[in-house]
TORLO-563004 format. One record per atom (N, C-alpha, C, CB): atom name; x, y, z; residue in one letter; residue number from 0. Coordinates in steps of 0.001 Angstrom, whole numbers. Last residue first. Glycine has a CB too. Layout:
% TORLO-563004
+------+---------+---------+---------+------+------+
! name !      px !      py !      pz ! resn ! resi !
+------+---------+---------+---------+------+------+
!   CA !       X !       Y !       Z !    A !  NUM !
...
+------+---------+---------+---------+------+------+
//
This chain:
% TORLO-563004
+------+---------+---------+---------+------+------+
! name !      px !      py !      pz ! resn ! resi !
+------+---------+---------+---------+------+------+
!    N !   44888 !   -6684 !   79227 !    N !   83 !
!   CA !   44271 !   -6273 !   80506 !    N !   83 !
!    C !   43732 !   -7458 !   81250 !    N !   83 !
!   CB !   43153 !   -5265 !   80275 !    N !   83 !
!    N !   48009 !   -6880 !   77572 !    A !   82 !
!   CA !   46666 !   -7427 !   77796 !    A !   82 !
!    C !   46168 !   -6996 !   79170 !    A !   82 !
!   CB !   46666 !   -8981 !   77677 !    A !   82 !
!    N !   49725 !   -4621 !   75655 !    I !   81 !
!   CA !   49609 !   -5155 !   77027 !    I !   81 !
!    C !   48168 !   -5608 !   77226 !    I !   81 !
!   CB !   50023 !   -4075 !   78116 !    I !   81 !
!    N !   51622 !   -4851 !   72836 !    R !   80 !
!   CA !   50260 !   -4670 !   73358 !    R !   80 !
!    C !   50170 !   -5354 !   74699 !    R !   80 !
!   CB !   49186 !   -5235 !   72377 !    R !   80 !
!    N !   54339 !   -3133 !   71398 !    L !   79 !
!   CA !   53852 !   -4179 !   72297 !    L !   79 !
!    C !   52466 !   -3845 !   72794 !    L !   79 !
!   CB !   54803 !   -4369 !   73478 !    L !   79 !
!    N !   54452 !   -2166 !   67941 !    P !   78 !
!   CA !   54417 !   -1843 !   69364 !    P !   78 !
!    C !   53856 !   -2996 !   70191 !    P !   78 !
!   CB !   53588 !    -587 !   69597 !    P !   78 !
!    N !   56567 !   -3950 !   65597 !    P !   77 !
!   CA !   55256 !   -3450 !   66024 !    P !   77 !
!    C !   55253 !   -3145 !   67505 !    P !   77 !
!   CB !   54157 !   -4461 !   65697 !    P !   77 !
!    N !   59755 !   -2760 !   64501 !    E !   76 !
!   CA !   58967 !   -3743 !   65243 !    E !   76 !
!    C !   57627 !   -3145 !   65637 !    E !   76 !
!   CB !   59727 !   -4225 !   66493 !    E !   76 !
!    N !   61227 !   -2258 !   61551 !    I !   75 !
!   CA !   60405 !   -1545 !   62536 !    I !   75 !
!    C !   59520 !   -2569 !   63224 !    I !   75 !
!   CB !   59543 !    -408 !   61867 !    I !   75 !
!    N !   64522 !   -2674 !   60456 !    H !   74 !
!   CA !   63238 !   -3327 !   60704 !    H !   74 !
!    C !   62502 !   -2546 !   61790 !    H !   74 !
!   CB !   63431 !   -4826 !   61123 !    H !   74 !
!    N !   66364 !    -790 !   58189 !    Q !   73 !
!   CA !   66008 !    -968 !   59597 !    Q !   73 !
!    C !   64620 !   -1578 !   59718 !    Q !   73 !
!   CB !   66069 !     377 !   60349 !    Q !   73 !
!    N !   69171 !    -243 !   56288 !    M !   72 !
!   CA !   67866 !    -895 !   56279 !    M !   72 !
!    C !   67518 !   -1260 !   57712 !    M !   72 !
!   CB !   67859 !   -2160 !   55354 !    M !   72 !
!    N !   71108 !    2260 !   54695 !    L !   71 !
!   CA !   70763 !    1517 !   55904 !    L !   71 !
!    C !   69364 !     952 !   55760 !    L !   71 !
!   CB !   70864 !    2415 !   57161 !    L !   71 !
!    N !   71564 !    3011 !   52048 !    K !   70 !
!   CA !   72600 !    3235 !   53050 !    K !   70 !
!    C !   72364 !    2368 !   54279 !    K !   70 !
!   CB !   72649 !    4710 !   53448 !    K !   70 !
!    N !   70971 !    2178 !   48653 !    M !   69 !
!   CA !   70611 !    2035 !   50067 !    M !   69 !
!    C !   71816 !    2285 !   50965 !    M !   69 !
!   CB !   70036 !     638 !   50337 !    M !   69 !
!    N !   71759 !    2135 !   46056 !    S !   68 !
!   CA !   71281 !    3420 !   46561 !    S !   68 !
!    C !   70867 !    3361 !   48033 !    S !   68 !
!   CB !   70114 !    3895 !   45724 !    S !   68 !
!    N !   72429 !    -438 !   45402 !    T !   67 !
!   CA !   73520 !     542 !   45451 !    T !   67 !
!    C !   73072 !    1905 !   45961 !    T !   67 !
!   CB !   74129 !     698 !   44081 !    T !   67 !
!    N !   69979 !   -1813 !   45276 !    C !   66 !
!   CA !   70887 !   -2052 !   46397 !    C !   66 !
!    C !   71977 !    -994 !   46509 !    C !   66 !
!   CB !   71519 !   -3412 !   46261 !    C !   66 !
!    N !   67064 !      84 !   44490 !    K !   65 !
!   CA !   68256 !    -637 !   44060 !    K !   65 !
!    C !   69251 !    -711 !   45207 !    K !   65 !
!   CB !   68896 !      40 !   42828 !    K !   65 !
!    N !   63761 !    -316 !   45271 !    I !   64 !
!   CA !   64979 !     391 !   45648 !    I !   64 !
!    C !   66180 !    -474 !   45294 !    I !   64 !
!   CB !   64978 !     746 !   47163 !    I !   64 !
!    N !   60577 !     250 !   44164 !    F !   63 !
!   CA !   61697 !    -676 !   44015 !    F !   63 !
!    C !   62969 !     108 !   44289 !    F !   63 !
!   CB !   61726 !   -1337 !   42584 !    F !   63 !
!    N !   57323 !     674 !   45564 !    I !   62 !
!   CA !   58612 !    1228 !   45149 !    I !   62 !
!    C !   59658 !     120 !   45112 !    I !   62 !
!   CB !   59058 !    2367 !   46102 !    I !   62 !
!    N !   53952 !    1599 !   45830 !    E !   61 !
!   CA !   54899 !     512 !   45580 !    E !   61 !
!    C !   56185 !    1100 !   45008 !    E !   61 !
!   CB !   54293 !    -551 !   44607 !    E !   61 !
!    N !   53464 !    4523 !   47576 !    G !   60 !
!   CA !   52827 !    3278 !   47154 !    G !   60 !
!    C !   53844 !    2175 !   47016 !    G !   60 !
!   CB !   52086 !    3468 !   45842 !    G !   60 !
!    N !   54035 !    7026 !   48481 !    V !   59 !
!   CA !   54642 !    6607 !   47219 !    V !   59 !
!    C !   53930 !    5370 !   46686 !    V !   59 !
!   CB !   56151 !    6325 !   47402 !    V !   59 !
!    N !   52787 !    9867 !   50239 !    P !   58 !
!   CA !   52753 !    8427 !   49961 !    P !   58 !
!    C !   53326 !    8128 !   48583 !    P !   58 !
!   CB !   51316 !    7890 !   50061 !    P !   58 !
!    N !   55108 !   12472 !   51348 !    G !   57 !
!   CA !   53884 !   11946 !   50766 !    G !   57 !
!    C !   53945 !   10454 !   50517 !    G !   57 !
!   CB !   53586 !   12653 !   49488 !    G !   57 !
!    N !   56965 !   13584 !   52999 !    L !   56 !
!   CA !   56823 !   14157 !   51668 !    L !   56 !
!    C !   55586 !   13641 !   50953 !    L !   56 !
!   CB !   58049 !   13861 !   50843 !    L !   56 !
!    N !   57084 !   14388 !   56325 !    T !   55 !
!   CA !   56542 !   13410 !   55385 !    T !   55 !
!    C !   56328 !   14093 !   54043 !    T !   55 !
!   CB !   55211 !   12791 !   55915 !    T !   55 !
!    N !   59924 !   15304 !   58149 !    T !   54 !
!   CA !   58817 !   15763 !   57322 !    T !   54 !
!    C !   58378 !   14649 !   56370 !    T !   54 !
!   CB !   59218 !   17030 !   56530 !    T !   54 !
!    N !   62258 !   14818 !   59450 !    H !   53 !
!   CA !   61030 !   14644 !   60236 !    H !   53 !
!    C !   59781 !   15058 !   59451 !    H !   53 !
!   CB !   61118 !   15455 !   61528 !    H !   53 !
!    N !   63998 !   13759 !   56750 !    K !   52 !
!   CA !   64215 !   14032 !   58178 !    K !   52 !
!    C !   62919 !   13780 !   58926 !    K !   52 !
!   CB !   64710 !   15497 !   58411 !    K !   52 !
!    N !   61614 !   13034 !   54615 !    L !   51 !
!   CA !   62851 !   13796 !   54629 !    L !   51 !
!    C !   63026 !   14316 !   56042 !    L !   51 !
!   CB !   62835 !   14964 !   53576 !    L !   51 !
!    N !   59969 !   10147 !   53255 !    K !   50 !
!   CA !   60179 !   11122 !   54319 !    K !   50 !
!    C !   61533 !   11796 !   54166 !    K !   50 !
!   CB !   60070 !   10453 !   55693 !    K !   50 !
!    N !   57407 !    8393 !   51626 !    E !   49 !
!   CA !   58704 !    9042 !   51487 !    E !   49 !
!    C !   58833 !   10125 !   52549 !    E !   49 !
!   CB !   58882 !    9638 !   50065 !    E !   49 !
!    N !   55930 !    5270 !   52265 !    I !   48 !
!   CA !   55852 !    6718 !   52453 !    I !   48 !
!    C !   57259 !    7275 !   52347 !    I !   48 !
!   CB !   55198 !    7090 !   53829 !    I !   48 !
!    N !   54347 !    2345 !   50822 !    S !   47 !
!   CA !   55481 !    3100 !   51365 !    S !   47 !
!    C !   55205 !    4604 !   51384 !    S !   47 !
!   CB !   56743 !    2816 !   50548 !    S !   47 !
!    N !   53007 !     -23 !   50027 !    R !   46 !
!   CA !   52397 !     939 !   50971 !    R !   46 !
!    C !   53469 !    1802 !   51632 !    R !   46 !
!   CB !   51575 !     194 !   52059 !    R !   46 !
!    N !   55949 !   -2054 !   49574 !    I !   45 !
!   CA !   54576 !   -1673 !   49232 !    I !   45 !
!    C !   54040 !    -794 !   50348 !    I !   45 !
!   CB !   53663 !   -2931 !   49020 !    I !   45 !
!    N !   59227 !   -2418 !   48225 !    L !   44 !
!   CA !   58348 !   -2040 !   49331 !    L !   44 !
!    C !   56957 !   -1735 !   48796 !    L !   44 !
!   CB !   58914 !    -820 !   50096 !    L !   44 !
!    N !   61882 !   -4402 !   47315 !    Q !   43 !
!   CA !   60588 !   -3909 !   46864 !    Q !   43 !
!    C !   59723 !   -3655 !   48095 !    Q !   43 !
!   CB !   59901 !   -4923 !   45885 !    Q !   43 !
!    N !   65394 !   -4178 !   46834 !    I !   42 !
!   CA !   64263 !   -4275 !   47758 !    I !   42 !
!    C !   63004 !   -3728 !   47106 !    I !   42 !
!   CB !   64559 !   -3519 !   49068 !    I !   42 !
!    N !   68279 !   -6035 !   45987 !    N !   41 !
!   CA !   67323 !   -5002 !   45620 !    N !   41 !
!    C !   66062 !   -5253 !   46433 !    N !   41 !
!   CB !   67027 !   -5002 !   44072 !    N !   41 !
!    N !   70171 !   -8033 !   46414 !    M !   40 !
!   CA !   69731 !   -7222 !   47564 !    M !   40 !
!    C !   68934 !   -5982 !   47146 !    M !   40 !
!   CB !   70941 !   -6791 !   48384 !    M !   40 !
!    N !   70541 !   -9789 !   44411 !    W !   39 !
!   CA !   71444 !   -8633 !   44438 !    W !   39 !
!    C !   71091 !   -7657 !   45550 !    W !   39 !
!   CB !   71414 !   -7914 !   43100 !    W !   39 !
!    N !   68514 !  -11644 !   44634 !    E !   38 !
!   CA !   69876 !  -12080 !   44967 !    E !   38 !
!    C !   70884 !  -10941 !   44972 !    E !   38 !
!   CB !   70327 !  -13134 !   43994 !    E !   38 !
!    N !   65791 !   -9631 !   46024 !    D !   37 !
!   CA !   66385 !  -10588 !   45096 !    D !   37 !
!    C !   67828 !  -10889 !   45488 !    D !   37 !
!   CB !   66324 !  -10052 !   43656 !    D !   37 !
!    N !   62788 !   -9329 !   47946 !    S !   36 !
!   CA !   64181 !   -8954 !   47709 !    S !   36 !
!    C !   64771 !  -10012 !   46780 !    S !   36 !
!   CB !   65004 !   -8841 !   49063 !    S !   36 !
!    N !   59476 !   -8013 !   48650 !    S !   35 !
!   CA !   60425 !   -9006 !   48152 !    S !   35 !
!    C !   61825 !   -8425 !   48080 !    S !   35 !
!   CB !   59998 !   -9517 !   46778 !    S !   35 !
!    N !   58073 !   -6384 !   50465 !    R !   34 !
!   CA !   57353 !   -7346 !   49626 !    R !   34 !
!    C !   58293 !   -8426 !   49122 !    R !   34 !
!   CB !   56680 !   -6637 !   48442 !    R !   34 !
!    N !   57966 !   -4737 !   53445 !    L !   33 !
!   CA !   58847 !   -5489 !   52558 !    L !   33 !
!    C !   58041 !   -6514 !   51779 !    L !   33 !
!   CB !   59972 !   -6178 !   53354 !    L !   33 !
!    N !   56241 !   -1701 !   53741 !    Y !   32 !
!   CA !   56240 !   -3137 !   54036 !    Y !   32 !
!    C !   57069 !   -3868 !   52987 !    Y !   32 !
!   CB !   54787 !   -3698 !   54077 !    Y !   32 !
!    N !   57906 !    1404 !   54655 !    G !   31 !
!   CA !   56901 !     590 !   53989 !    G !   31 !
!    C !   57040 !    -864 !   54383 !    G !   31 !
!   CB !   57006 !     736 !   52478 !    G !   31 !
!    N !   59505 !    4419 !   54326 !    V !   30 !
!   CA !   58925 !    3509 !   55311 !    V !   30 !
!    C !   57818 !    2740 !   54597 !    V !   30 !
!   CB !   58373 !    4286 !   56583 !    V !   30 !
!    N !   62528 !    5864 !   53205 !    F !   29 !
!   CA !   61215 !    5321 !   52883 !    F !   29 !
!    C !   60786 !    4373 !   53987 !    F !   29 !
!   CB !   61228 !    4599 !   51514 !    F !   29 !
!    N !   64380 !    8965 !   53336 !    F !   28 !
!   CA !   64178 !    7551 !   53635 !    F !   28 !
!    C !   62742 !    7161 !   53343 !    F !   28 !
!   CB !   64531 !    7243 !   55101 !    F !   28 !
!    N !   66851 !   11418 !   52788 !    I !   27 !
!   CA !   65576 !   10836 !   52370 !    I !   27 !
!    C !   65529 !    9370 !   52782 !    I !   27 !
!   CB !   65374 !   10981 !   50835 !    I !   27 !
!    N !   68960 !   13171 !   53143 !    N !   26 !
!   CA !   68379 !   12510 !   54320 !    N !   26 !
!    C !   67019 !   11895 !   54006 !    N !   26 !
!   CB !   68243 !   13505 !   55473 !    N !   26 !
!    N !   70891 !   12598 !   50267 !    K !   25 !
!   CA !   70586 !   13512 !   51378 !    K !   25 !
!    C !   70064 !   12742 !   52583 !    K !   25 !
!   CB !   69555 !   14570 !   50943 !    K !   25 !
!    N !   70918 !    9465 !   49119 !    V !   24 !
!   CA !   70557 !   10803 !   48670 !    V !   24 !
!    C !   70093 !   11632 !   49870 !    V !   24 !
!   CB !   69452 !   10742 !   47579 !    V !   24 !
!    N !   71141 !    6936 !   50041 !    K !   23 !
!   CA !   72368 !    7728 !   50010 !    K !   23 !
!    C !   72111 !    9172 !   49600 !    K !   23 !
!   CB !   73367 !    7101 !   49063 !    K !   23 !
!    N !   68336 !    6129 !   52204 !    T !   22 !
!   CA !   69039 !    6189 !   50929 !    T !   22 !
!    C !   70293 !    7036 !   51047 !    T !   22 !
!   CB !   68126 !    6744 !   49837 !    T !   22 !
!    N !   66963 !    3836 !   54479 !    Y !   21 !
!   CA !   67649 !    5115 !   54301 !    Y !   21 !
!    C !   68431 !    5062 !   52997 !    Y !   21 !
!   CB !   68592 !    5430 !   55510 !    Y !   21 !
!    N !   63998 !    2305 !   55077 !    I !   20 !
!   CA !   65162 !    2229 !   54195 !    I !   20 !
!    C !   65734 !    3638 !   54031 !    I !   20 !
!   CB !   64783 !    1607 !   52800 !    I !   20 !
!    N !   62260 !     495 !   57392 !    R !   19 !
!   CA !   62678 !    1860 !   57086 !    R !   19 !
!    C !   63981 !    1741 !   56293 !    R !   19 !
!   CB !   62862 !    2739 !   58406 !    R !   19 !
!    N !   59559 !   -1879 !   57273 !    F !   18 !
!   CA !   60962 !   -1505 !   57227 !    F !   18 !
!    C !   61126 !     -20 !   56973 !    F !   18 !
!   CB !   61686 !   -2299 !   56160 !    F !   18 !
!    N !   57337 !   -4415 !   58417 !    R !   17 !
!   CA !   57568 !   -2997 !   58137 !    R !   17 !
!    C !   59058 !   -2663 !   58247 !    R !   17 !
!   CB !   56747 !   -2115 !   59105 !    R !   17 !
!    N !   56886 !   -7609 !   56730 !    E !   16 !
!   CA !   57113 !   -6762 !   57903 !    E !   16 !
!    C !   57430 !   -5336 !   57469 !    E !   16 !
!   CB !   58260 !   -7327 !   58772 !    E !   16 !
!    N !   56845 !   -9073 !   54441 !    G !   15 !
!   CA !   55556 !   -8650 !   54978 !    G !   15 !
!    C !   55683 !   -7762 !   56201 !    G !   15 !
!   CB !   54731 !   -9847 !   55319 !    G !   15 !
!    N !   59691 !  -10908 !   55272 !    T !   14 !
!   CA !   58780 !  -10510 !   54197 !    T !   14 !
!    C !   57399 !  -10229 !   54783 !    T !   14 !
!   CB !   58699 !  -11611 !   53098 !    T !   14 !
!    N !   61589 !  -11813 !   57082 !    F !   13 !
!   CA !   60877 !  -10580 !   57395 !    F !   13 !
!    C !   59984 !  -10087 !   56263 !    F !   13 !
!   CB !   61860 !   -9514 !   57749 !    F !   13 !
!    N !   62760 !  -14028 !   55958 !    K !   12 !
!   CA !   62040 !  -14214 !   57211 !    K !   12 !
!    C !   61168 !  -13001 !   57533 !    K !   12 !
!   CB !   63022 !  -14474 !   58352 !    K !   12 !
!    N !   64124 !  -12914 !   53871 !    K !   11 !
!   CA !   62955 !  -13746 !   53563 !    K !   11 !
!    C !   62100 !  -13963 !   54804 !    K !   11 !
!   CB !   63394 !  -15101 !   52984 !    K !   11 !
!    N !   66256 !  -11709 !   55232 !    L !   10 !
!   CA !   65213 !  -10871 !   54644 !    L !   10 !
!    C !   63962 !  -11669 !   54299 !    L !   10 !
!   CB !   65739 !  -10183 !   53401 !    L !   10 !
!    N !   67705 !  -14026 !   55969 !    F !    9 !
!   CA !   67261 !  -13086 !   57003 !    F !    9 !
!    C !   66123 !  -12213 !   56468 !    F !    9 !
!   CB !   68443 !  -12200 !   57483 !    F !    9 !
!    N !   68485 !  -15129 !   53596 !    P !    8 !
!   CA !   67449 !  -15822 !   54385 !    P !    8 !
!    C !   66877 !  -14924 !   55478 !    P !    8 !
!   CB !   68023 !  -17099 !   55015 !    P !    8 !
!    N !   70260 !  -12817 !   52911 !    K !    7 !
!   CA !   69182 !  -13309 !   52049 !    K !    7 !
!    C !   68119 !  -14102 !   52812 !    K !    7 !
!   CB !   69762 !  -14173 !   50955 !    K !    7 !
!    N !   72337 !  -12198 !   54742 !    P !    6 !
!   CA !   71146 !  -11349 !   54669 !    P !    6 !
!    C !   70000 !  -11905 !   53840 !    P !    6 !
!   CB !   71523 !  -10039 !   54122 !    P !    6 !
!    N !   73834 !  -14298 !   57065 !    N !    5 !
!   CA !   73608 !  -14133 !   55638 !    N !    5 !
!    C !   72322 !  -13324 !   55465 !    N !    5 !
!   CB !   73518 !  -15523 !   54903 !    N !    5 !
!    N !   75119 !  -12603 !   59995 !    C !    4 !
!   CA !   74314 !  -13615 !   59321 !    C !    4 !
!    C !   74234 !  -13310 !   57833 !    C !    4 !
!   CB !   72902 !  -13690 !   59933 !    C !    4 !
!    N !   77012 !  -12135 !   63018 !    Y !    3 !
!   CA !   76721 !  -11831 !   61628 !    Y !    3 !
!    C !   75914 !  -12953 !   61002 !    Y !    3 !
!   CB !   78012 !  -11599 !   60844 !    Y !    3 !
!    N !   76832 !  -10860 !   66190 !    K !    2 !
!   CA !   76654 !  -12093 !   65432 !    K !    2 !
!    C !   76230 !  -11719 !   64009 !    K !    2 !
!   CB !   75595 !  -13035 !   66113 !    K !    2 !
!    N !   79017 !   -9201 !   68365 !    I !    1 !
!   CA !   78088 !   -9094 !   67251 !    I !    1 !
!    C !   78044 !  -10414 !   66490 !    I !    1 !
!   CB !   78488 !   -7936 !   66312 !    I !    1 !
!    N !   79144 !   -9511 !   71876 !    M !    0 !
!   CA !   79748 !   -9790 !   70600 !    M !    0 !
!    C !   78678 !   -9766 !   69515 !    M !    0 !
!   CB !   80477 !  -11139 !   70627 !    M !    0 !
+------+---------+---------+---------+------+------+
//
């Protein structure tokens, strides 16, 4: 069963984590670190990269994405490190 949650505290918990934001414009998405979000679900990313499908279009740096232009927001978990 799917468990739903309020997105505002959920996003505050992930501030500083890496995210992938898919936009409504074609197949463009951004990968960067979540800096902040506001009460309207607008997102600010830092150290972000713009990508189109499997092609990197280039670094963007700091970007502000309006909530109405987002299609999907995906948290990117860091890879697991196996201790020797």
